[in-house]
ROVEX-133595 format. One record per residue (C-alpha): residue in three letters; x, y, z; residue number from 1. Coordinates in Angstrom, 3 decimals, always signed. Example, Ala and Ser with C-alpha at 12.3 -4.5 7.8 and 13.67 -1.06 7.14 Angstrom:
BEGIN
ATOM | nulum | east | north | up | rolo
ATOM | ALA | +12.300 | -4.500 | +7.800 | 1 .
ATOM | SER | +13.670 | -1.060 | +7.140 | 2 .
# end
This chain:
BEGIN
ATOM | nulum | east | north | up | rolo
ATOM | UNK | +192.222 | +142.154 | +77.861 | 1 .
ATOM | UNK | +195.231 | +141.372 | +80.024 | 2 .
ATOM | UNK | +197.565 | +144.101 | +81.087 | 3 .
ATOM | UNK | +200.528 | +144.547 | +78.765 | 4 .
ATOM | UNK | +203.893 | +143.592 | +80.653 | 5 .
ATOM | UNK | +206.066 | +146.664 | +80.503 | 6 .
ATOM | UNK | +209.880 | +146.945 | +81.240 | 7 .
ATOM | UNK | +211.692 | +150.240 | +82.365 | 8 .
ATOM | UNK | +215.158 | +150.056 | +80.895 | 9 .
ATOM | UNK | +217.626 | +152.550 | +82.487 | 10 .
ATOM | UNK | +221.279 | +153.280 | +82.948 | 11 .
ATOM | UNK | +223.785 | +156.093 | +82.865 | 12 .
ATOM | UNK | +224.803 | +157.801 | +79.848 | 13 .
ATOM | UNK | +226.866 | +155.544 | +77.546 | 14 .
ATOM | UNK | +225.953 | +152.459 | +79.565 | 15 .
ATOM | UNK | +224.798 | +150.500 | +76.465 | 16 .
ATOM | UNK | +221.022 | +150.766 | +76.541 | 17 .
ATOM | UNK | +220.878 | +151.710 | +72.867 | 18 .
ATOM | UNK | +223.149 | +148.740 | +71.786 | 19 .
ATOM | UNK | +220.715 | +146.479 | +73.760 | 20 .
ATOM | UNK | +217.662 | +148.017 | +72.307 | 21 .
ATOM | UNK | +218.780 | +147.749 | +68.874 | 22 .
ATOM | UNK | +219.191 | +144.017 | +69.353 | 23 .
ATOM | UNK | +215.504 | +143.679 | +70.640 | 24 .
ATOM | UNK | +214.288 | +145.720 | +67.831 | 25 .
ATOM | UNK | +216.110 | +143.656 | +65.080 | 26 .
ATOM | UNK | +216.514 | +139.996 | +66.484 | 27 .
ATOM | UNK | +214.182 | +137.343 | +65.466 | 28 .
ATOM | UNK | +212.942 | +136.586 | +68.952 | 29 .
ATOM | UNK | +209.132 | +136.068 | +68.034 | 30 .
ATOM | UNK | +207.873 | +138.679 | +70.316 | 31 .
ATOM | UNK | +206.119 | +141.868 | +69.238 | 32 .
ATOM | UNK | +207.546 | +144.500 | +71.416 | 33 .
ATOM | UNK | +206.801 | +148.159 | +71.595 | 34 .
ATOM | UNK | +209.993 | +150.137 | +72.373 | 35 .
ATOM | UNK | +209.293 | +153.580 | +73.586 | 36 .
ATOM | UNK | +212.159 | +156.168 | +73.785 | 37 .
ATOM | UNK | +211.192 | +158.442 | +76.603 | 38 .
ATOM | UNK | +213.737 | +161.251 | +76.538 | 39 .
ATOM | UNK | +214.837 | +164.648 | +75.486 | 40 .
ATOM | UNK | +218.566 | +164.285 | +75.420 | 41 .
ATOM | UNK | +221.043 | +163.451 | +72.589 | 42 .
ATOM | UNK | +220.772 | +159.868 | +72.888 | 43 .
ATOM | UNK | +218.538 | +157.838 | +70.514 | 44 .
ATOM | UNK | +217.947 | +154.329 | +69.476 | 45 .
ATOM | UNK | +219.138 | +154.705 | +65.929 | 46 .
ATOM | UNK | +219.481 | +157.917 | +64.012 | 47 .
ATOM | UNK | +218.505 | +156.235 | +60.770 | 48 .
ATOM | UNK | +215.146 | +154.638 | +62.249 | 49 .
ATOM | UNK | +213.968 | +157.503 | +64.433 | 50 .
ATOM | UNK | +212.764 | +160.669 | +63.136 | 51 .
ATOM | UNK | +213.435 | +163.320 | +65.646 | 52 .
ATOM | UNK | +210.394 | +165.587 | +64.920 | 53 .
ATOM | UNK | +208.140 | +166.892 | +67.505 | 54 .
ATOM | UNK | +205.078 | +164.870 | +68.379 | 55 .
ATOM | UNK | +205.143 | +161.070 | +68.197 | 56 .
ATOM | UNK | +206.597 | +158.681 | +65.522 | 57 .
ATOM | UNK | +205.895 | +155.092 | +65.257 | 58 .
ATOM | UNK | +208.094 | +152.867 | +63.068 | 59 .
ATOM | UNK | +207.314 | +149.148 | +62.547 | 60 .
ATOM | UNK | +210.280 | +146.904 | +62.278 | 61 .
ATOM | UNK | +210.744 | +143.769 | +60.121 | 62 .
ATOM | UNK | +210.647 | +141.420 | +63.167 | 63 .
ATOM | UNK | +207.353 | +142.747 | +64.100 | 64 .
ATOM | UNK | +208.570 | +145.102 | +66.988 | 65 .
ATOM | UNK | +207.494 | +148.738 | +67.079 | 66 .
ATOM | UNK | +209.758 | +151.723 | +67.770 | 67 .
ATOM | UNK | +207.975 | +154.723 | +69.193 | 68 .
ATOM | UNK | +209.689 | +158.302 | +69.948 | 69 .
ATOM | UNK | +207.822 | +160.113 | +72.625 | 70 .
ATOM | UNK | +208.200 | +163.631 | +72.937 | 71 .
ATOM | UNK | +206.100 | +164.668 | +75.936 | 72 .
ATOM | UNK | +203.847 | +163.087 | +78.533 | 73 .
ATOM | UNK | +204.558 | +159.320 | +79.124 | 74 .
ATOM | UNK | +201.048 | +158.713 | +80.336 | 75 .
ATOM | UNK | +199.589 | +160.219 | +77.144 | 76 .
ATOM | UNK | +202.026 | +158.168 | +75.033 | 77 .
ATOM | UNK | +201.003 | +154.796 | +76.756 | 78 .
ATOM | UNK | +197.307 | +155.915 | +76.446 | 79 .
ATOM | UNK | +197.727 | +156.419 | +72.662 | 80 .
ATOM | UNK | +199.580 | +152.986 | +72.035 | 81 .
ATOM | UNK | +196.738 | +151.210 | +74.049 | 82 .
ATOM | UNK | +194.152 | +152.774 | +72.039 | 83 .
ATOM | UNK | +195.849 | +151.984 | +68.761 | 84 .
ATOM | UNK | +196.272 | +148.506 | +69.802 | 85 .
ATOM | UNK | +192.751 | +148.089 | +70.741 | 86 .
ATOM | UNK | +191.584 | +149.568 | +67.578 | 87 .
ATOM | UNK | +193.631 | +147.104 | +65.517 | 88 .
ATOM | UNK | +196.060 | +149.543 | +64.029 | 89 .
ATOM | UNK | +199.167 | +148.225 | +65.622 | 90 .
ATOM | UNK | +199.938 | +144.802 | +67.378 | 91 .
ATOM | UNK | +202.378 | +144.499 | +70.318 | 92 .
ATOM | UNK | +202.437 | +142.088 | +73.531 | 93 .
ATOM | UNK | +205.307 | +143.664 | +75.452 | 94 .
ATOM | UNK | +206.416 | +147.414 | +76.127 | 95 .
ATOM | UNK | +210.105 | +148.627 | +76.798 | 96 .
ATOM | UNK | +210.527 | +152.020 | +78.021 | 97 .
ATOM | UNK | +214.062 | +153.553 | +77.759 | 98 .
ATOM | UNK | +214.695 | +156.373 | +79.988 | 99 .
ATOM | UNK | +217.347 | +159.148 | +79.407 | 100 .
ATOM | UNK | +220.825 | +158.334 | +80.893 | 101 .
ATOM | UNK | +220.321 | +161.171 | +83.534 | 102 .
ATOM | UNK | +216.718 | +160.146 | +84.501 | 103 .
ATOM | UNK | +215.450 | +159.023 | +87.961 | 104 .
ATOM | UNK | +213.600 | +155.927 | +87.186 | 105 .
ATOM | UNK | +211.157 | +156.646 | +90.126 | 106 .
ATOM | UNK | +208.665 | +158.823 | +88.455 | 107 .
ATOM | UNK | +208.513 | +156.630 | +85.322 | 108 .
ATOM | UNK | +207.732 | +153.626 | +87.638 | 109 .
ATOM | UNK | +205.203 | +155.534 | +89.522 | 110 .
ATOM | UNK | +203.339 | +156.286 | +86.189 | 111 .
ATOM | UNK | +202.013 | +152.755 | +86.292 | 112 .
ATOM | UNK | +200.258 | +153.162 | +89.709 | 113 .
ATOM | UNK | +199.217 | +156.771 | +89.683 | 114 .
ATOM | UNK | +197.148 | +156.850 | +86.476 | 115 .
ATOM | UNK | +194.109 | +154.664 | +86.185 | 116 .
ATOM | UNK | +194.183 | +154.156 | +82.551 | 117 .
ATOM | UNK | +197.746 | +153.235 | +82.391 | 118 .
ATOM | UNK | +197.208 | +150.820 | +85.353 | 119 .
ATOM | UNK | +194.443 | +149.248 | +83.638 | 120 .
ATOM | UNK | +196.133 | +148.629 | +80.352 | 121 .
ATOM | UNK | +199.795 | +147.964 | +81.424 | 122 .
ATOM | UNK | +201.651 | +145.929 | +84.265 | 123 .
ATOM | UNK | +205.154 | +147.161 | +85.322 | 124 .
ATOM | UNK | +207.116 | +143.926 | +84.900 | 125 .
ATOM | UNK | +210.563 | +145.039 | +86.052 | 126 .
ATOM | UNK | +213.184 | +147.917 | +86.118 | 127 .
ATOM | UNK | +216.265 | +146.693 | +84.344 | 128 .
ATOM | UNK | +219.395 | +148.942 | +84.765 | 129 .
ATOM | UNK | +222.506 | +148.615 | +82.446 | 130 .
ATOM | UNK | +225.589 | +149.462 | +84.238 | 131 .
ATOM | UNK | +229.020 | +150.339 | +82.484 | 132 .
ATOM | UNK | +231.615 | +148.191 | +84.071 | 133 .
ATOM | UNK | +234.481 | +150.512 | +82.870 | 134 .
ATOM | UNK | +232.992 | +153.879 | +84.233 | 135 .
ATOM | UNK | +230.435 | +152.767 | +86.857 | 136 .
ATOM | UNK | +232.692 | +153.332 | +89.977 | 137 .
ATOM | UNK | +233.444 | +156.881 | +88.915 | 138 .
ATOM | UNK | +229.821 | +157.512 | +87.905 | 139 .
ATOM | UNK | +228.373 | +156.159 | +91.259 | 140 .
ATOM | UNK | +230.920 | +158.531 | +93.179 | 141 .
ATOM | UNK | +229.900 | +161.751 | +91.086 | 142 .
ATOM | UNK | +226.325 | +161.165 | +90.032 | 143 .
ATOM | UNK | +223.174 | +160.395 | +92.449 | 144 .
ATOM | UNK | +221.179 | +159.529 | +89.375 | 145 .
ATOM | UNK | +223.490 | +156.545 | +88.791 | 146 .
ATOM | UNK | +223.027 | +155.424 | +92.382 | 147 .
ATOM | UNK | +219.216 | +155.770 | +91.870 | 148 .
ATOM | UNK | +219.283 | +153.784 | +88.727 | 149 .
ATOM | UNK | +220.829 | +150.952 | +90.567 | 150 .
ATOM | UNK | +218.772 | +151.369 | +93.716 | 151 .
ATOM | UNK | +215.536 | +150.924 | +91.609 | 152 .
ATOM | UNK | +216.635 | +147.962 | +89.691 | 153 .
ATOM | UNK | +214.883 | +144.638 | +89.611 | 154 .
ATOM | UNK | +217.889 | +143.276 | +87.303 | 155 .
ATOM | UNK | +221.100 | +144.760 | +86.753 | 156 .
ATOM | UNK | +222.950 | +144.188 | +83.341 | 157 .
ATOM | UNK | +226.736 | +144.558 | +83.269 | 158 .
ATOM | UNK | +228.070 | +146.024 | +79.909 | 159 .
ATOM | UNK | +231.835 | +146.608 | +78.852 | 160 .
ATOM | UNK | +233.194 | +143.769 | +81.230 | 161 .
ATOM | UNK | +235.663 | +143.114 | +78.485 | 162 .
ATOM | UNK | +237.358 | +146.437 | +79.265 | 163 .
ATOM | UNK | +238.117 | +145.786 | +82.816 | 164 .
ATOM | UNK | +239.864 | +142.874 | +84.660 | 165 .
ATOM | UNK | +237.984 | +140.251 | +86.792 | 166 .
ATOM | UNK | +238.845 | +141.903 | +90.146 | 167 .
ATOM | UNK | +237.400 | +145.234 | +89.079 | 168 .
ATOM | UNK | +234.188 | +143.372 | +87.971 | 169 .
ATOM | UNK | +233.866 | +141.722 | +91.335 | 170 .
ATOM | UNK | +234.457 | +145.085 | +93.255 | 171 .
ATOM | UNK | +231.884 | +146.715 | +91.219 | 172 .
ATOM | UNK | +229.447 | +143.655 | +91.770 | 173 .
ATOM | UNK | +230.030 | +144.076 | +95.482 | 174 .
ATOM | UNK | +229.403 | +147.751 | +95.491 | 175 .
ATOM | UNK | +226.241 | +147.170 | +93.428 | 176 .
ATOM | UNK | +224.998 | +144.499 | +95.812 | 177 .
ATOM | UNK | +225.477 | +146.884 | +98.740 | 178 .
ATOM | UNK | +223.489 | +149.512 | +97.098 | 179 .
ATOM | UNK | +220.739 | +147.071 | +95.976 | 180 .
ATOM | UNK | +220.901 | +143.438 | +97.524 | 181 .
ATOM | UNK | +217.713 | +142.421 | +95.640 | 182 .
ATOM | UNK | +218.688 | +142.726 | +92.185 | 183 .
ATOM | UNK | +220.346 | +139.779 | +90.349 | 184 .
ATOM | UNK | +223.234 | +140.762 | +88.140 | 185 .
ATOM | UNK | +223.966 | +139.443 | +84.732 | 186 .
ATOM | UNK | +226.075 | +140.689 | +81.684 | 187 .
ATOM | UNK | +225.065 | +142.368 | +78.355 | 188 .
ATOM | UNK | +228.365 | +142.952 | +76.618 | 189 .
ATOM | UNK | +227.908 | +144.459 | +73.166 | 190 .
ATOM | UNK | +223.990 | +144.158 | +73.908 | 191 .
ATOM | UNK | +224.408 | +140.525 | +74.070 | 192 .
ATOM | UNK | +221.764 | +139.460 | +76.738 | 193 .
ATOM | UNK | +219.243 | +136.767 | +76.440 | 194 .
ATOM | UNK | +215.627 | +138.237 | +76.002 | 195 .
ATOM | UNK | +214.747 | +136.255 | +79.077 | 196 .
ATOM | UNK | +217.266 | +138.449 | +81.147 | 197 .
ATOM | UNK | +215.187 | +141.546 | +80.052 | 198 .
ATOM | UNK | +211.645 | +140.631 | +79.723 | 199 .
ATOM | UNK | +209.002 | +138.734 | +81.779 | 200 .
ATOM | UNK | +211.112 | +138.936 | +84.964 | 201 .
ATOM | UNK | +208.042 | +139.582 | +87.259 | 202 .
ATOM | UNK | +210.566 | +141.500 | +89.447 | 203 .
ATOM | UNK | +208.066 | +144.515 | +90.134 | 204 .
ATOM | UNK | +205.229 | +143.024 | +91.912 | 205 .
ATOM | UNK | +203.528 | +145.823 | +93.633 | 206 .
ATOM | UNK | +200.240 | +144.584 | +95.063 | 207 .
ATOM | UNK | +200.930 | +141.032 | +93.430 | 208 .
ATOM | UNK | +200.646 | +137.685 | +95.205 | 209 .
ATOM | UNK | +204.279 | +136.717 | +94.890 | 210 .
ATOM | UNK | +207.073 | +135.913 | +97.279 | 211 .
ATOM | UNK | +210.219 | +137.814 | +97.537 | 212 .
ATOM | UNK | +212.551 | +136.839 | +94.668 | 213 .
ATOM | UNK | +214.457 | +133.650 | +95.431 | 214 .
ATOM | UNK | +217.739 | +135.056 | +94.237 | 215 .
ATOM | UNK | +217.359 | +137.934 | +96.464 | 216 .
ATOM | UNK | +216.605 | +135.704 | +99.392 | 217 .
ATOM | UNK | +219.593 | +133.465 | +98.780 | 218 .
ATOM | UNK | +222.003 | +136.562 | +98.457 | 219 .
ATOM | UNK | +220.354 | +138.048 | +101.427 | 220 .
ATOM | UNK | +220.902 | +135.174 | +103.536 | 221 .
ATOM | UNK | +224.464 | +134.626 | +102.412 | 222 .
ATOM | UNK | +225.466 | +138.240 | +103.315 | 223 .
ATOM | UNK | +223.472 | +138.075 | +106.658 | 224 .
ATOM | UNK | +225.495 | +134.999 | +107.616 | 225 .
ATOM | UNK | +228.727 | +136.530 | +106.455 | 226 .
ATOM | UNK | +228.296 | +139.745 | +108.412 | 227 .
ATOM | UNK | +226.799 | +138.109 | +111.531 | 228 .
ATOM | UNK | +229.389 | +138.307 | +114.271 | 229 .
ATOM | UNK | +231.719 | +140.700 | +112.425 | 230 .
ATOM | UNK | +230.041 | +143.995 | +112.953 | 231 .
ATOM | UNK | +226.594 | +143.352 | +114.068 | 232 .
ATOM | UNK | +226.103 | +142.618 | +117.641 | 233 .
ATOM | UNK | +222.364 | +141.771 | +117.509 | 234 .
ATOM | UNK | +220.145 | +138.837 | +117.731 | 235 .
ATOM | UNK | +218.561 | +139.094 | +114.253 | 236 .
ATOM | UNK | +215.806 | +136.807 | +115.091 | 237 .
ATOM | UNK | +214.438 | +139.512 | +117.286 | 238 .
ATOM | UNK | +213.840 | +142.172 | +115.063 | 239 .
ATOM | UNK | +217.244 | +143.586 | +114.503 | 240 .
ATOM | UNK | +218.921 | +144.323 | +111.228 | 241 .
ATOM | UNK | +222.219 | +144.597 | +109.694 | 242 .
ATOM | UNK | +223.247 | +146.749 | +106.712 | 243 .
ATOM | UNK | +224.438 | +144.515 | +103.654 | 244 .
ATOM | UNK | +228.260 | +144.276 | +103.474 | 245 .
ATOM | UNK | +230.445 | +141.878 | +101.666 | 246 .
ATOM | UNK | +233.445 | +142.027 | +103.903 | 247 .
ATOM | UNK | +235.715 | +139.931 | +101.768 | 248 .
ATOM | UNK | +235.710 | +142.984 | +99.475 | 249 .
ATOM | UNK | +236.061 | +145.822 | +101.888 | 250 .
ATOM | UNK | +239.530 | +146.643 | +100.792 | 251 .
ATOM | UNK | +238.233 | +147.342 | +97.168 | 252 .
ATOM | UNK | +235.665 | +149.786 | +98.168 | 253 .
ATOM | UNK | +236.433 | +151.254 | +101.593 | 254 .
ATOM | UNK | +236.677 | +154.832 | +99.986 | 255 .
ATOM | UNK | +233.291 | +154.617 | +98.457 | 256 .
ATOM | UNK | +230.372 | +156.077 | +100.501 | 257 .
ATOM | UNK | +227.079 | +155.928 | +98.630 | 258 .
ATOM | UNK | +224.181 | +158.067 | +99.610 | 259 .
ATOM | UNK | +221.982 | +155.250 | +98.409 | 260 .
ATOM | UNK | +222.048 | +151.938 | +100.281 | 261 .
ATOM | UNK | +220.016 | +149.233 | +101.757 | 262 .
ATOM | UNK | +219.322 | +147.688 | +105.066 | 263 .
ATOM | UNK | +217.298 | +144.610 | +106.286 | 264 .
ATOM | UNK | +214.861 | +144.022 | +108.949 | 265 .
ATOM | UNK | +213.908 | +140.504 | +110.104 | 266 .
ATOM | UNK | +211.993 | +138.980 | +113.102 | 267 .
ATOM | UNK | +210.366 | +135.859 | +113.897 | 268 .
ATOM | UNK | +207.785 | +137.753 | +116.005 | 269 .
ATOM | UNK | +204.632 | +138.500 | +114.401 | 270 .
ATOM | UNK | +203.690 | +142.232 | +113.597 | 271 .
ATOM | UNK | +200.703 | +143.943 | +114.929 | 272 .
ATOM | UNK | +198.799 | +144.952 | +111.741 | 273 .
ATOM | UNK | +197.410 | +148.263 | +112.867 | 274 .
ATOM | UNK | +200.540 | +149.429 | +114.488 | 275 .
ATOM | UNK | +202.549 | +148.447 | +111.423 | 276 .
ATOM | UNK | +200.310 | +150.142 | +109.013 | 277 .
ATOM | UNK | +200.461 | +153.408 | +111.036 | 278 .
ATOM | UNK | +204.109 | +153.188 | +111.468 | 279 .
ATOM | UNK | +204.819 | +152.520 | +107.590 | 280 .
ATOM | UNK | +202.313 | +155.099 | +106.722 | 281 .
ATOM | UNK | +204.186 | +157.871 | +108.729 | 282 .
ATOM | UNK | +207.589 | +156.692 | +107.450 | 283 .
ATOM | UNK | +206.444 | +157.179 | +103.795 | 284 .
ATOM | UNK | +204.909 | +160.530 | +104.541 | 285 .
ATOM | UNK | +208.173 | +161.662 | +106.084 | 286 .
ATOM | UNK | +210.852 | +159.957 | +103.954 | 287 .
ATOM | UNK | +208.827 | +158.724 | +100.775 | 288 .
ATOM | UNK | +210.879 | +160.804 | +98.375 | 289 .
ATOM | UNK | +214.088 | +159.157 | +99.748 | 290 .
ATOM | UNK | +212.537 | +155.662 | +99.799 | 291 .
ATOM | UNK | +213.399 | +154.119 | +96.410 | 292 .
ATOM | UNK | +212.310 | +150.584 | +96.904 | 293 .
ATOM | UNK | +211.119 | +148.561 | +99.699 | 294 .
ATOM | UNK | +209.837 | +144.996 | +99.751 | 295 .
ATOM | UNK | +209.107 | +142.269 | +102.325 | 296 .
ATOM | UNK | +207.254 | +139.132 | +103.310 | 297 .
ATOM | UNK | +205.410 | +139.641 | +106.622 | 298 .
ATOM | UNK | +204.163 | +137.503 | +109.308 | 299 .
ATOM | UNK | +201.112 | +139.046 | +110.835 | 300 .
ATOM | UNK | +199.444 | +138.413 | +114.075 | 301 .
ATOM | UNK | +196.451 | +135.952 | +113.662 | 302 .
ATOM | UNK | +197.037 | +135.446 | +109.867 | 303 .
ATOM | UNK | +197.687 | +132.034 | +108.333 | 304 .
ATOM | UNK | +199.042 | +133.482 | +105.082 | 305 .
ATOM | UNK | +202.033 | +135.503 | +104.433 | 306 .
ATOM | UNK | +201.743 | +139.190 | +103.607 | 307 .
ATOM | UNK | +203.629 | +140.461 | +100.614 | 308 .
ATOM | UNK | +204.544 | +144.111 | +101.068 | 309 .
ATOM | UNK | +206.274 | +146.501 | +98.534 | 310 .
ATOM | UNK | +206.539 | +150.049 | +97.622 | 311 .
ATOM | UNK | +208.129 | +152.851 | +95.541 | 312 .
ATOM | UNK | +208.519 | +156.192 | +97.026 | 313 .
ATOM | UNK | +205.132 | +157.157 | +98.489 | 314 .
ATOM | UNK | +203.129 | +154.307 | +96.809 | 315 .
ATOM | UNK | +203.003 | +151.321 | +98.945 | 316 .
ATOM | UNK | +200.703 | +148.245 | +98.467 | 317 .
ATOM | UNK | +200.360 | +144.771 | +100.308 | 318 .
ATOM | UNK | +198.434 | +141.688 | +99.375 | 319 .
ATOM | UNK | +198.107 | +138.128 | +100.837 | 320 .
ATOM | UNK | +200.704 | +135.537 | +99.684 | 321 .
ATOM | UNK | +200.865 | +131.807 | +100.215 | 322 .
ATOM | UNK | +199.873 | +129.998 | +103.228 | 323 .
ATOM | UNK | +202.509 | +129.389 | +105.990 | 324 .
ATOM | UNK | +203.379 | +125.864 | +105.554 | 325 .
ATOM | UNK | +203.174 | +123.293 | +108.409 | 326 .
ATOM | UNK | +206.428 | +123.377 | +110.475 | 327 .
ATOM | UNK | +207.566 | +126.580 | +108.478 | 328 .
ATOM | UNK | +209.229 | +129.080 | +110.731 | 329 .
ATOM | UNK | +207.013 | +132.226 | +110.619 | 330 .
ATOM | UNK | +209.417 | +135.096 | +110.138 | 331 .
ATOM | UNK | +209.169 | +138.464 | +108.434 | 332 .
ATOM | UNK | +212.022 | +139.806 | +106.193 | 333 .
ATOM | UNK | +211.974 | +143.424 | +104.771 | 334 .
ATOM | UNK | +214.513 | +145.229 | +102.649 | 335 .
ATOM | UNK | +214.635 | +149.071 | +102.223 | 336 .
ATOM | UNK | +216.640 | +150.776 | +99.651 | 337 .
ATOM | UNK | +216.987 | +154.548 | +99.853 | 338 .
ATOM | UNK | +218.960 | +157.677 | +100.038 | 339 .
ATOM | UNK | +220.235 | +158.473 | +103.525 | 340 .
ATOM | UNK | +217.420 | +156.699 | +105.175 | 341 .
ATOM | UNK | +217.594 | +156.624 | +109.193 | 342 .
ATOM | UNK | +218.228 | +153.012 | +109.526 | 343 .
ATOM | UNK | +217.878 | +153.088 | +113.402 | 344 .
ATOM | UNK | +214.796 | +155.010 | +113.236 | 345 .
ATOM | UNK | +213.059 | +152.467 | +111.127 | 346 .
ATOM | UNK | +214.530 | +149.428 | +112.804 | 347 .
ATOM | UNK | +213.324 | +150.585 | +116.329 | 348 .
ATOM | UNK | +209.916 | +151.707 | +115.002 | 349 .
ATOM | UNK | +209.374 | +148.296 | +113.327 | 350 .
ATOM | UNK | +210.403 | +146.615 | +116.578 | 351 .
ATOM | UNK | +207.600 | +148.668 | +118.505 | 352 .
ATOM | UNK | +205.090 | +147.197 | +115.770 | 353 .
ATOM | UNK | +205.961 | +143.516 | +116.863 | 354 .
ATOM | UNK | +203.511 | +141.637 | +119.133 | 355 .
# end
């Protein structure tokens, strides 16, 4: 049986996760989705639907979706759902896990890779983060959890954009992009987001044979070109890197200093596989808890295929990607998103791993 695609839905308190989930639970989209509420706070999906007793409650909706309240270990809950599905007691083909508004999505994402049973039954499709356009700037200033939720995102959905002007939305987008340049941004006002903006994104492809997200690469190239020559005096083709900045919006966010941010490494020189493995292993050992997401397409010495590399915290994986096309420039691109990561240490260390 194929693993069940699973989505982690996160976002700060009041961002609009509940509104979005209610639409998923009631809309006629033709999918059988199991929605898991994994939290202990005051938020819930729908007071009239969910019974807040201890243990686990499963409620089937009219559109075939399943609503499940988990009070305890997520691994156990996912295992129980898989067993009931295998026994024919319930039917679903997708899972959406809602985290509490104050949660760090990292441990939830790691669940899919550290537990053998979960890994056999489920595939983490993406981390989707709902961001409140009205309050996000203040939340990002005050709460590291809000920054982590953005940093982990494979997709960002902006809510409440009707409550702010266009300039504020653009300033927020610029800031979100600096924190996480690889996550495309869409809107979800009043929970109105196409189901395709939430499910089957294939954004979290740890150890999967996929390239970097095309949207990320296009945005990354745009930012790189924009910043080049303004504050980066490096030859990027030789292993240097530049932090993502959208200089056109500096006047909007010059007073914001986020602990969580991204930087990029790129080089047209191939990596020595052994040296790179040793270096990345040592970095993960030292800085793993600070490394939210990291991802890249690598050119390895002597390899005729691309190597796709990705990780979350201390869990890192790589796999072979497509063959390098004839005439294609062989180059490595890597993005790191983390909390107060020593960019210079990473860049210089990666340079030492080049052939």
